C-alpha positions as YAML, in Angstrom:
chain: A
units: angstrom
residues:
- id: 1
  name: MET
  ca: [-161.77, -19.59, -26.47]
- id: 2
  name: LYS
  ca: [-160.34, -16.17, -26.64]
- id: 3
  name: THR
  ca: [-158.71, -16.56, -23.42]
- id: 4
  name: LYS
  ca: [-157.25, -19.78, -24.43]
- id: 5
  name: ASN
  ca: [-156.00, -18.38, -27.74]
- id: 6
  name: PHE
  ca: [-154.41, -15.31, -25.63]
- id: 7
  name: PHE
  ca: [-152.59, -17.74, -23.19]
- id: 8
  name: PHE
  ca: [-151.21, -19.97, -25.99]
- id: 9
  name: LEU
  ca: [-149.73, -16.99, -27.96]
- id: 10
  name: LEU
  ca: [-148.28, -15.75, -24.89]
- id: 11
  name: HIS
  ca: [-146.65, -19.16, -24.20]
- id: 12
  name: LEU
  ca: [-145.29, -19.18, -27.51]
- id: 13
  name: LEU
  ca: [-143.89, -15.43, -27.28]
- id: 14
  name: ILE
  ca: [-142.28, -16.71, -23.89]
- id: 15
  name: LEU
  ca: [-140.80, -19.68, -25.70]
- id: 16
  name: PHE
  ca: [-139.61, -17.56, -28.30]
- id: 17
  name: GLN
  ca: [-137.55, -15.24, -26.13]
- id: 18
  name: CYS
  ca: [-136.18, -18.46, -24.48]
- id: 19
  name: VAL
  ca: [-134.80, -19.70, -27.65]
- id: 20
  name: ARG
  ca: [-133.62, -16.47, -28.71]
- id: 21
  name: SER
  ca: [-131.91, -15.55, -25.41]
- id: 22
  name: GLN
  ca: [-130.11, -19.16, -25.72]
- id: 23
  name: LYS
  ca: [-128.84, -18.21, -29.19]
- id: 24
  name: THR
  ca: [-127.72, -14.74, -28.20]
- id: 25
  name: ASN
  ca: [-124.72, -14.34, -25.73]
- id: 26
  name: ASP
  ca: [-125.13, -10.45, -24.69]
- id: 27
  name: SER
  ca: [-123.81, -11.09, -21.38]
- id: 28
  name: GLY
  ca: [-120.71, -9.02, -22.29]
- id: 29
  name: HIS
  ca: [-120.13, -5.38, -23.40]
- id: 30
  name: TRP
  ca: [-117.80, -3.81, -26.10]
- id: 31
  name: GLU
  ca: [-116.24, -0.79, -24.50]
- id: 32
  name: THR
  ca: [-114.14, 2.01, -26.18]
- id: 33
  name: ILE
  ca: [-110.99, 2.48, -24.32]
- id: 34
  name: SER
  ca: [-110.08, 6.11, -23.71]
- id: 35
  name: SER
  ca: [-106.59, 7.06, -23.39]
- id: 36
  name: GLU
  ca: [-104.51, 10.27, -23.80]
- id: 37
  name: THR
  ca: [-102.64, 9.04, -26.77]
- id: 38
  name: ALA
  ca: [-104.20, 6.97, -30.04]
- id: 39
  name: PRO
  ca: [-102.93, 4.88, -32.39]
- id: 40
  name: ILE
  ca: [-102.23, 5.74, -36.13]
- id: 41
  name: ALA
  ca: [-105.03, 5.37, -38.08]
- id: 42
  name: ARG
  ca: [-104.64, 2.55, -40.66]
- id: 43
  name: HIS
  ca: [-106.45, -0.52, -42.28]
- id: 44
  name: GLU
  ca: [-105.58, -3.68, -43.98]
- id: 45
  name: CYS
  ca: [-103.05, -4.16, -40.84]
- id: 46
  name: SER
  ca: [-102.43, -6.48, -38.06]
- id: 47
  name: PHE
  ca: [-102.61, -6.35, -34.23]
- id: 48
  name: VAL
  ca: [-100.50, -8.76, -32.09]
- id: 49
  name: ALA
  ca: [-100.04, -9.18, -28.36]
- id: 50
  name: VAL
  ca: [-96.44, -9.74, -27.11]
- id: 51
  name: ASP
  ca: [-96.27, -10.09, -23.30]
- id: 52
  name: ASN
  ca: [-98.16, -7.03, -21.88]
- id: 53
  name: ASN
  ca: [-97.86, -4.94, -25.12]
- id: 54
  name: PHE
  ca: [-99.90, -4.76, -28.31]
- id: 55
  name: TYR
  ca: [-98.50, -3.97, -31.61]
- id: 56
  name: LEU
  ca: [-100.41, -2.53, -34.67]
- id: 57
  name: LEU
  ca: [-98.53, -2.86, -37.57]
- id: 58
  name: GLY
  ca: [-98.88, -1.99, -41.34]
- id: 59
  name: GLY
  ca: [-101.55, -0.87, -43.19]
- id: 60
  name: ARG
  ca: [-101.70, 1.17, -46.52]
- id: 61
  name: GLY
  ca: [-98.73, 3.54, -46.55]
- id: 62
  name: ILE
  ca: [-95.56, 3.06, -44.52]
- id: 63
  name: LYS
  ca: [-96.33, 3.68, -41.13]
- id: 64
  name: PRO
  ca: [-94.66, 3.44, -37.73]
- id: 65
  name: VAL
  ca: [-95.75, 0.68, -35.42]
- id: 66
  name: SER
  ca: [-98.17, 1.74, -32.89]
- id: 67
  name: ILE
  ca: [-97.64, -0.08, -29.54]
- id: 68
  name: TYR
  ca: [-100.00, -0.10, -26.53]
- id: 69
  name: ASN
  ca: [-99.07, -0.68, -23.11]
- id: 70
  name: THR
  ca: [-101.64, -2.55, -21.09]
- id: 71
  name: GLU
  ca: [-100.19, -1.46, -17.72]
- id: 72
  name: THR
  ca: [-100.11, 2.16, -18.39]
- id: 73
  name: ASN
  ca: [-103.23, 2.61, -20.80]
- id: 74
  name: SER
  ca: [-100.94, 4.42, -23.32]
- id: 75
  name: TRP
  ca: [-99.69, 4.42, -27.37]
- id: 76
  name: THR
  ca: [-96.33, 5.05, -28.22]
- id: 77
  name: GLU
  ca: [-94.69, 4.80, -31.78]
- id: 78
  name: GLY
  ca: [-92.55, 2.28, -32.89]
- id: 79
  name: LYS
  ca: [-90.13, 2.05, -36.00]
- id: 80
  name: ALA
  ca: [-91.95, 2.07, -39.41]
- id: 81
  name: PRO
  ca: [-91.27, -1.18, -41.68]
- id: 82
  name: PRO
  ca: [-88.74, -0.92, -44.69]
- id: 83
  name: ILE
  ca: [-91.57, -1.29, -47.07]
- id: 84
  name: GLU
  ca: [-95.48, -0.67, -47.27]
- id: 85
  name: ILE
  ca: [-97.22, -3.84, -45.70]
- id: 86
  name: HIS
  ca: [-100.91, -4.30, -45.75]
- id: 87
  name: HIS
  ca: [-103.29, -7.10, -45.96]
- id: 88
  name: PHE
  ca: [-101.85, -9.78, -43.92]
- id: 89
  name: GLN
  ca: [-102.38, -11.82, -40.35]
- id: 90
  name: ALA
  ca: [-99.46, -11.38, -38.40]
- id: 91
  name: VAL
  ca: [-97.91, -13.72, -35.87]
- id: 92
  name: SER
  ca: [-95.85, -13.91, -32.77]
- id: 93
  name: TYR
  ca: [-93.48, -16.64, -32.19]
- id: 94
  name: HIS
  ca: [-90.72, -16.56, -29.33]
- id: 95
  name: GLY
  ca: [-91.08, -12.86, -28.83]
- id: 96
  name: ASN
  ca: [-90.95, -11.51, -32.52]
- id: 97
  name: ILE
  ca: [-93.66, -10.64, -34.66]
- id: 98
  name: TYR
  ca: [-93.67, -12.32, -38.25]
- id: 99
  name: VAL
  ca: [-95.36, -10.96, -41.29]
- id: 100
  name: PHE
  ca: [-96.26, -13.73, -44.04]
- id: 101
  name: GLY
  ca: [-98.30, -13.42, -47.16]
- id: 102
  name: ALA
  ca: [-98.57, -9.49, -47.07]
- id: 103
  name: MET
  ca: [-98.97, -7.46, -50.05]
- id: 104
  name: SER
  ca: [-97.48, -3.86, -51.19]
- id: 105
  name: GLY
  ca: [-98.51, -1.15, -53.72]
- id: 106
  name: LYS
  ca: [-101.75, 0.35, -54.61]
- id: 107
  name: TYR
  ca: [-105.20, -0.97, -55.55]
- id: 108
  name: PRO
  ca: [-106.32, -3.31, -57.52]
- id: 109
  name: TYR
  ca: [-102.74, -4.45, -58.57]
- id: 110
  name: GLU
  ca: [-100.95, -4.89, -55.23]
- id: 111
  name: LYS
  ca: [-97.77, -7.31, -55.28]
- id: 112
  name: PRO
  ca: [-97.26, -9.96, -52.52]
- id: 113
  name: LEU
  ca: [-93.86, -9.57, -50.52]
- id: 114
  name: LYS
  ca: [-90.86, -11.74, -51.29]
- id: 115
  name: ASN
  ca: [-89.60, -12.17, -47.95]
- id: 116
  name: ILE
  ca: [-90.92, -12.72, -44.54]
- id: 117
  name: LEU
  ca: [-90.74, -9.55, -42.48]
- id: 118
  name: ILE
  ca: [-89.72, -9.58, -38.85]
- id: 119
  name: TYR
  ca: [-90.35, -6.91, -36.14]
- id: 120
  name: LYS
  ca: [-88.49, -7.35, -32.98]
- id: 121
  name: PRO
  ca: [-90.21, -5.60, -30.26]
- id: 122
  name: GLN
  ca: [-87.46, -5.38, -27.78]
- id: 123
  name: GLU
  ca: [-85.25, -4.10, -30.36]
- id: 124
  name: ASN
  ca: [-87.64, -1.89, -32.13]
- id: 125
  name: VAL
  ca: [-86.11, -3.18, -35.44]
- id: 126
  name: TRP
  ca: [-87.38, -4.72, -38.43]
- id: 127
  name: GLU
  ca: [-85.56, -7.51, -40.37]
- id: 128
  name: ILE
  ca: [-86.03, -9.27, -43.68]
- id: 129
  name: GLY
  ca: [-86.57, -13.00, -43.06]
- id: 130
  name: ALA
  ca: [-86.44, -15.86, -45.12]
- id: 131
  name: GLU
  ca: [-87.44, -15.66, -49.08]
- id: 132
  name: ILE
  ca: [-90.91, -17.02, -49.90]
- id: 133
  name: PRO
  ca: [-91.02, -19.24, -52.51]
- id: 134
  name: GLU
  ca: [-91.59, -17.28, -55.84]
- id: 135
  name: HIS
  ca: [-94.51, -19.57, -57.12]
- id: 136
  name: ARG
  ca: [-96.28, -19.63, -53.83]
- id: 137
  name: ARG
  ca: [-96.15, -15.75, -53.14]
- id: 138
  name: ARG
  ca: [-99.65, -14.18, -52.40]
- id: 139
  name: GLY
  ca: [-101.14, -11.80, -50.02]
- id: 140
  name: SER
  ca: [-104.20, -11.36, -47.65]
- id: 141
  name: ALA
  ca: [-103.72, -15.11, -46.51]
- id: 142
  name: GLY
  ca: [-104.80, -16.44, -43.34]
- id: 143
  name: VAL
  ca: [-101.52, -17.51, -41.29]
- id: 144
  name: VAL
  ca: [-101.37, -19.27, -37.71]
- id: 145
  name: VAL
  ca: [-98.30, -20.85, -35.71]
- id: 146
  name: HIS
  ca: [-98.42, -24.28, -34.10]
- id: 147
  name: ASN
  ca: [-95.43, -25.49, -32.80]
- id: 148
  name: ASP
  ca: [-92.41, -24.39, -34.49]
- id: 149
  name: GLU
  ca: [-94.24, -23.99, -37.49]
- id: 150
  name: ALA
  ca: [-96.25, -21.10, -39.41]
- id: 151
  name: TYR
  ca: [-99.31, -22.16, -41.56]
- id: 152
  name: MET
  ca: [-100.12, -19.76, -44.58]
- id: 153
  name: ILE
  ca: [-103.63, -20.58, -45.93]
- id: 154
  name: SER
  ca: [-105.10, -19.39, -49.49]
- id: 155
  name: GLY
  ca: [-104.68, -15.78, -50.40]
- id: 156
  name: ILE
  ca: [-104.76, -14.01, -53.56]
- id: 157
  name: VAL
  ca: [-101.61, -13.30, -55.94]
- id: 158
  name: ASP
  ca: [-102.28, -10.39, -57.89]
- id: 159
  name: GLY
  ca: [-103.77, -7.72, -55.09]
- id: 160
  name: HIS
  ca: [-107.44, -7.69, -55.72]
- id: 161
  name: ASN
  ca: [-107.61, -8.51, -59.48]
- id: 162
  name: SER
  ca: [-108.54, -12.34, -59.91]
- id: 163
  name: THR
  ca: [-105.88, -14.98, -59.06]
- id: 164
  name: HIS
  ca: [-107.12, -16.32, -55.69]
- id: 165
  name: VAL
  ca: [-105.64, -19.46, -54.17]
- id: 166
  name: ALA
  ca: [-106.61, -22.54, -52.19]
- id: 167
  name: TRP
  ca: [-102.74, -23.14, -51.37]
- id: 168
  name: VAL
  ca: [-101.68, -24.15, -47.90]
- id: 169
  name: ASP
  ca: [-97.83, -23.84, -47.23]
- id: 170
  name: SER
  ca: [-96.12, -24.43, -43.92]
- id: 171
  name: TYR
  ca: [-92.80, -22.85, -42.73]
- id: 172
  name: ASP
  ca: [-90.36, -24.35, -40.14]
- id: 173
  name: PHE
  ca: [-88.89, -21.43, -38.15]
- id: 174
  name: GLU
  ca: [-86.13, -23.60, -36.87]
- id: 175
  name: THR
  ca: [-85.02, -25.03, -40.21]
- id: 176
  name: MET
  ca: [-86.48, -22.35, -42.46]
- id: 177
  name: GLU
  ca: [-87.84, -24.74, -44.95]
- id: 178
  name: TRP
  ca: [-91.10, -24.49, -46.78]
- id: 179
  name: LYS
  ca: [-93.54, -27.47, -47.19]
- id: 180
  name: GLU
  ca: [-96.25, -27.35, -49.73]
- id: 181
  name: LEU
  ca: [-99.76, -29.04, -48.14]
- id: 182
  name: ALA
  ca: [-103.08, -30.08, -49.02]
- id: 183
  name: ASP
  ca: [-105.10, -27.42, -51.00]
- id: 184
  name: ALA
  ca: [-107.86, -26.10, -49.13]
- id: 185
  name: PRO
  ca: [-111.32, -26.90, -50.52]
- id: 186
  name: ARG
  ca: [-111.85, -23.61, -52.14]
- id: 187
  name: PRO
  ca: [-109.89, -20.46, -52.36]
- id: 188
  name: ARG
  ca: [-110.66, -17.44, -50.23]
- id: 189
  name: ASP
  ca: [-108.99, -13.88, -49.30]
- id: 190
  name: HIS
  ca: [-109.69, -11.19, -46.74]
- id: 191
  name: PHE
  ca: [-110.35, -13.55, -44.02]
- id: 192
  name: HIS
  ca: [-108.30, -14.66, -40.74]
- id: 193
  name: ALA
  ca: [-107.14, -18.24, -39.96]
- id: 194
  name: VAL
  ca: [-107.48, -19.51, -36.28]
- id: 195
  name: LEU
  ca: [-106.15, -22.30, -34.46]
- id: 196
  name: ASN
  ca: [-107.94, -24.66, -32.05]
- id: 197
  name: ASP
  ca: [-106.74, -27.92, -30.62]
- id: 198
  name: GLY
  ca: [-104.55, -28.89, -33.51]
- id: 199
  name: GLU
  ca: [-106.95, -27.66, -36.29]
- id: 200
  name: ILE
  ca: [-107.03, -24.37, -38.21]
- id: 201
  name: TYR
  ca: [-110.46, -22.74, -38.80]
- id: 202
  name: VAL
  ca: [-110.83, -20.72, -41.88]
- id: 203
  name: ALA
  ca: [-114.39, -18.72, -41.97]
- id: 204
  name: GLY
  ca: [-115.80, -15.44, -43.98]
- id: 205
  name: GLY
  ca: [-113.44, -13.59, -46.87]
- id: 206
  name: ARG
  ca: [-114.38, -13.80, -50.24]
- id: 207
  name: ASN
  ca: [-112.96, -14.05, -54.06]
- id: 208
  name: SER
  ca: [-111.82, -10.53, -54.70]
- id: 209
  name: SER
  ca: [-112.34, -10.15, -58.42]
- id: 210
  name: TYR
  ca: [-111.75, -6.47, -59.49]
- id: 211
  name: ALA
  ca: [-111.46, -8.12, -63.24]
- id: 212
  name: THR
  ca: [-114.99, -8.76, -63.12]
- id: 213
  name: LYS
  ca: [-115.81, -5.75, -61.20]
- id: 214
  name: GLN
  ca: [-117.03, -8.08, -58.40]
- id: 215
  name: THR
  ca: [-113.88, -7.10, -55.77]
- id: 216
  name: PHE
  ca: [-116.60, -6.89, -52.94]
- id: 217
  name: ASP
  ca: [-119.38, -9.54, -54.15]
- id: 218
  name: LEU
  ca: [-118.19, -12.87, -53.97]
- id: 219
  name: THR
  ca: [-118.30, -13.50, -50.34]
- id: 220
  name: ILE
  ca: [-117.83, -17.01, -49.15]
- id: 221
  name: PRO
  ca: [-120.41, -18.84, -46.77]
- id: 222
  name: GLU
  ca: [-118.60, -21.99, -45.97]
- id: 223
  name: VAL
  ca: [-116.56, -22.92, -43.07]
- id: 224
  name: ASP
  ca: [-113.36, -25.16, -43.80]
- id: 225
  name: VAL
  ca: [-111.39, -27.02, -41.19]
- id: 226
  name: TYR
  ca: [-107.65, -28.12, -41.56]
- id: 227
  name: THR
  ca: [-106.26, -31.13, -39.32]
- id: 228
  name: ILE
  ca: [-102.49, -30.59, -38.97]
- id: 229
  name: ALA
  ca: [-101.67, -34.41, -37.92]
- id: 230
  name: THR
  ca: [-103.38, -35.76, -41.14]
- id: 231
  name: ASN
  ca: [-102.54, -32.91, -43.38]
- id: 232
  name: SER
  ca: [-106.39, -32.99, -44.58]
- id: 233
  name: TRP
  ca: [-109.60, -30.61, -44.82]
- id: 234
  name: ARG
  ca: [-113.33, -31.08, -43.97]
- id: 235
  name: THR
  ca: [-115.85, -28.51, -44.78]
- id: 236
  name: LEU
  ca: [-118.78, -27.77, -41.96]
- id: 237
  name: PRO
  ca: [-122.40, -28.90, -43.03]
- id: 238
  name: ALA
  ca: [-124.28, -26.18, -44.92]
- id: 239
  name: LYS
  ca: [-126.27, -25.71, -41.86]
- id: 240
  name: ASN
  ca: [-123.26, -24.43, -40.19]
- id: 241
  name: ASN
  ca: [-122.35, -21.80, -42.82]
- id: 242
  name: LEU
  ca: [-121.14, -18.38, -41.49]
- id: 243
  name: PRO
  ca: [-124.74, -16.69, -40.76]
- id: 244
  name: THR
  ca: [-123.29, -13.33, -42.18]
- id: 245
  name: MET
  ca: [-121.42, -13.51, -45.38]
- id: 246
  name: ARG
  ca: [-118.45, -10.82, -45.33]
- id: 247
  name: ALA
  ca: [-114.85, -10.43, -45.75]
- id: 248
  name: GLY
  ca: [-112.16, -8.35, -44.23]
- id: 249
  name: THR
  ca: [-113.18, -10.21, -40.92]
- id: 250
  name: SER
  ca: [-111.35, -10.65, -37.75]
- id: 251
  name: ALA
  ca: [-111.39, -14.09, -35.96]
- id: 252
  name: ILE
  ca: [-110.13, -15.47, -32.86]
- id: 253
  name: PHE
  ca: [-110.72, -18.84, -30.47]
- id: 254
  name: LEU
  ca: [-111.97, -17.88, -27.16]
- id: 255
  name: GLY
  ca: [-112.76, -21.21, -25.32]
- id: 256
  name: ASP
  ca: [-114.79, -23.35, -27.33]
- id: 257
  name: ASP
  ca: [-116.05, -20.58, -29.44]
- id: 258
  name: LEU
  ca: [-115.06, -19.48, -33.06]
- id: 259
  name: ILE
  ca: [-115.55, -15.68, -33.29]
- id: 260
  name: VAL
  ca: [-115.64, -13.77, -36.47]
- id: 261
  name: ILE
  ca: [-115.90, -10.16, -35.82]
- id: 262
  name: GLY
  ca: [-116.66, -7.44, -38.31]
- id: 263
  name: GLY
  ca: [-116.09, -7.15, -41.78]
- id: 264
  name: GLU
  ca: [-117.30, -5.65, -45.15]
- id: 265
  name: SER
  ca: [-119.76, -6.58, -47.94]
- id: 266
  name: MET
  ca: [-122.00, -5.25, -50.78]
- id: 267
  name: ALA
  ca: [-125.02, -5.76, -48.30]
- id: 268
  name: GLN
  ca: [-124.27, -2.21, -46.94]
- id: 269
  name: LYS
  ca: [-121.70, 0.71, -47.02]
- id: 270
  name: GLU
  ca: [-120.99, 0.72, -43.65]
- id: 271
  name: ALA
  ca: [-118.54, -1.87, -42.31]
- id: 272
  name: HIS
  ca: [-120.46, -4.83, -40.29]
- id: 273
  name: ASP
  ca: [-120.33, -4.39, -36.62]
- id: 274
  name: THR
  ca: [-121.51, -8.03, -36.12]
- id: 275
  name: ILE
  ca: [-119.92, -10.82, -34.00]
- id: 276
  name: GLU
  ca: [-120.82, -14.30, -34.69]
- id: 277
  name: ALA
  ca: [-119.48, -17.13, -32.52]
- id: 278
  name: TYR
  ca: [-119.77, -20.93, -33.40]
- id: 279
  name: ASN
  ca: [-119.78, -23.14, -30.55]
- id: 280
  name: VAL
  ca: [-117.56, -26.27, -31.51]
- id: 281
  name: PRO
  ca: [-119.01, -28.69, -28.96]
- id: 282
  name: SER
  ca: [-122.53, -27.95, -29.74]
- id: 283
  name: LYS
  ca: [-122.09, -27.02, -33.55]
- id: 284
  name: THR
  ca: [-124.28, -24.08, -33.51]
- id: 285
  name: TRP
  ca: [-124.02, -20.09, -34.24]
- id: 286
  name: ARG
  ca: [-124.91, -17.46, -32.12]
- id: 287
  name: ASN
  ca: [-124.80, -13.61, -32.08]
- id: 288
  name: LEU
  ca: [-122.82, -11.82, -29.40]
- id: 289
  name: GLU
  ca: [-123.17, -8.03, -28.82]
- id: 290
  name: ASN
  ca: [-122.21, -5.91, -31.94]
- id: 291
  name: LEU
  ca: [-118.99, -3.69, -32.12]
- id: 292
  name: ASN
  ca: [-119.45, -0.06, -31.13]
- id: 293
  name: ARG
  ca: [-118.01, 0.71, -34.34]
- id: 294
  name: GLY
  ca: [-118.49, -1.53, -37.49]
- id: 295
  name: ARG
  ca: [-114.93, -2.23, -39.00]
- id: 296
  name: HIS
  ca: [-113.06, -4.54, -41.39]
- id: 297
  name: GLY
  ca: [-109.28, -4.99, -42.27]
- id: 298
  name: SER
  ca: [-108.08, -5.18, -38.68]
- id: 299
  name: GLN
  ca: [-106.96, -8.54, -36.30]
- id: 300
  name: ALA
  ca: [-108.47, -9.45, -33.08]
- id: 301
  name: ILE
  ca: [-106.31, -10.21, -29.98]
- id: 302
  name: ILE
  ca: [-107.10, -12.22, -26.97]
- id: 303
  name: TYR
  ca: [-105.66, -11.17, -23.53]
- id: 304
  name: LYS
  ca: [-106.47, -12.15, -20.19]
- id: 305
  name: ASN
  ca: [-109.83, -13.57, -21.35]
- id: 306
  name: LYS
  ca: [-110.85, -10.41, -23.31]
- id: 307
  name: ILE
  ca: [-111.10, -9.71, -27.07]
- id: 308
  name: TYR
  ca: [-109.34, -6.46, -28.26]
- id: 309
  name: ILE
  ca: [-109.54, -5.17, -31.76]
- id: 310
  name: ALA
  ca: [-108.09, -1.57, -33.18]
- id: 311
  name: ALA
  ca: [-108.01, 0.39, -36.38]
- id: 312
  name: GLY
  ca: [-109.63, -0.73, -39.51]
- id: 313
  name: SER
  ca: [-111.66, 0.95, -41.76]
- id: 314
  name: GLY
  ca: [-115.47, 1.99, -40.70]
- id: 315
  name: ASN
  ca: [-116.99, 1.66, -44.23]
- id: 316
  name: ARG
  ca: [-116.85, -0.75, -47.23]
- id: 317
  name: GLY
  ca: [-113.43, -0.07, -48.72]
- id: 318
  name: GLY
  ca: [-110.39, 2.09, -47.37]
- id: 319
  name: LYS
  ca: [-112.13, 5.19, -45.44]
- id: 320
  name: PRO
  ca: [-112.48, 6.23, -42.80]
- id: 321
  name: GLU
  ca: [-109.59, 4.81, -41.34]
- id: 322
  name: LEU
  ca: [-110.10, 4.18, -37.58]
- id: 323
  name: ASP
  ca: [-107.88, 4.86, -34.75]
- id: 324
  name: ASP
  ca: [-109.51, 3.68, -31.66]
- id: 325
  name: MET
  ca: [-109.64, 0.26, -29.78]
- id: 326
  name: GLU
  ca: [-112.47, -1.67, -28.30]
- id: 327
  name: VAL
  ca: [-112.36, -4.69, -25.57]
- id: 328
  name: PHE
  ca: [-115.06, -7.15, -24.91]
- id: 329
  name: GLN
  ca: [-115.35, -9.77, -21.99]
- id: 330
  name: ILE
  ca: [-117.59, -12.74, -22.19]
- id: 331
  name: ILE
  ca: [-119.16, -13.29, -18.91]
- id: 332
  name: GLU
  ca: [-119.78, -16.83, -18.19]
- id: 333
  name: LYS
  ca: [-123.33, -17.87, -16.63]
...
């Protein structure tokens, strides 16, 4: 009888390990990239690829652009923006980098920018772009580009204080016209939006509420999806909520996976090193290998089927600001 029980328990243990291995894809590895130069330490910044270069922009204070050359594995400095910009998800369009929905100023009452800012890498210059409608200005919004339009989703109007919004707006790069679209199912800030096959996924983030002394507390579990063609939203079933609630996350799509990276929360002092991937066809979450260094307030890049992330903050809040970069490649089995 004891022998049978032993083999039964052994069978359960093996089965558990098999199931666990199916949920966890650690067949890749995060590597911290070594180079003779380093980017300027910063957080609440953006990170964007244009051709073979990566551009690290913004962050608290007025800081020059840090430019990474993938061919020489070296960092150089570009021009500083004309104004402090932080809490934004930058996007590229036709070789230029656009800053929508950024903030400027000090915590907790930062102000949203009045205009789009444009960085032109080829000329190393900043330009002031179209005005953002006054009644739709906010920071810490998610932004993606689809065809010739940018989509700005949610955000917060008054820095970190209280007025988080569910607004969705599109901006036509050709006509420079704005359009108000269907509100998201819920407001959120401190997150990144991601485009996949004509749909925009929003996961992570929070409702920053300094007014109620809950700046970091009100994290959001639901994953909302916007279909561009129908101007409509849906929310994934509760079983598909983000497993680890956190804000200040980065997010990308790699293949069929929505990948949510890092973040901050009241659950721990250290920034999260957690990487969670939602597979769209199977409708399941799994864990990827953790970051070497937990971080929040940065942005992830996909380049040649690898994930890159740089800078950010190593703890909840603003310190320490990081000046390194990590890379991860998923190895298909």
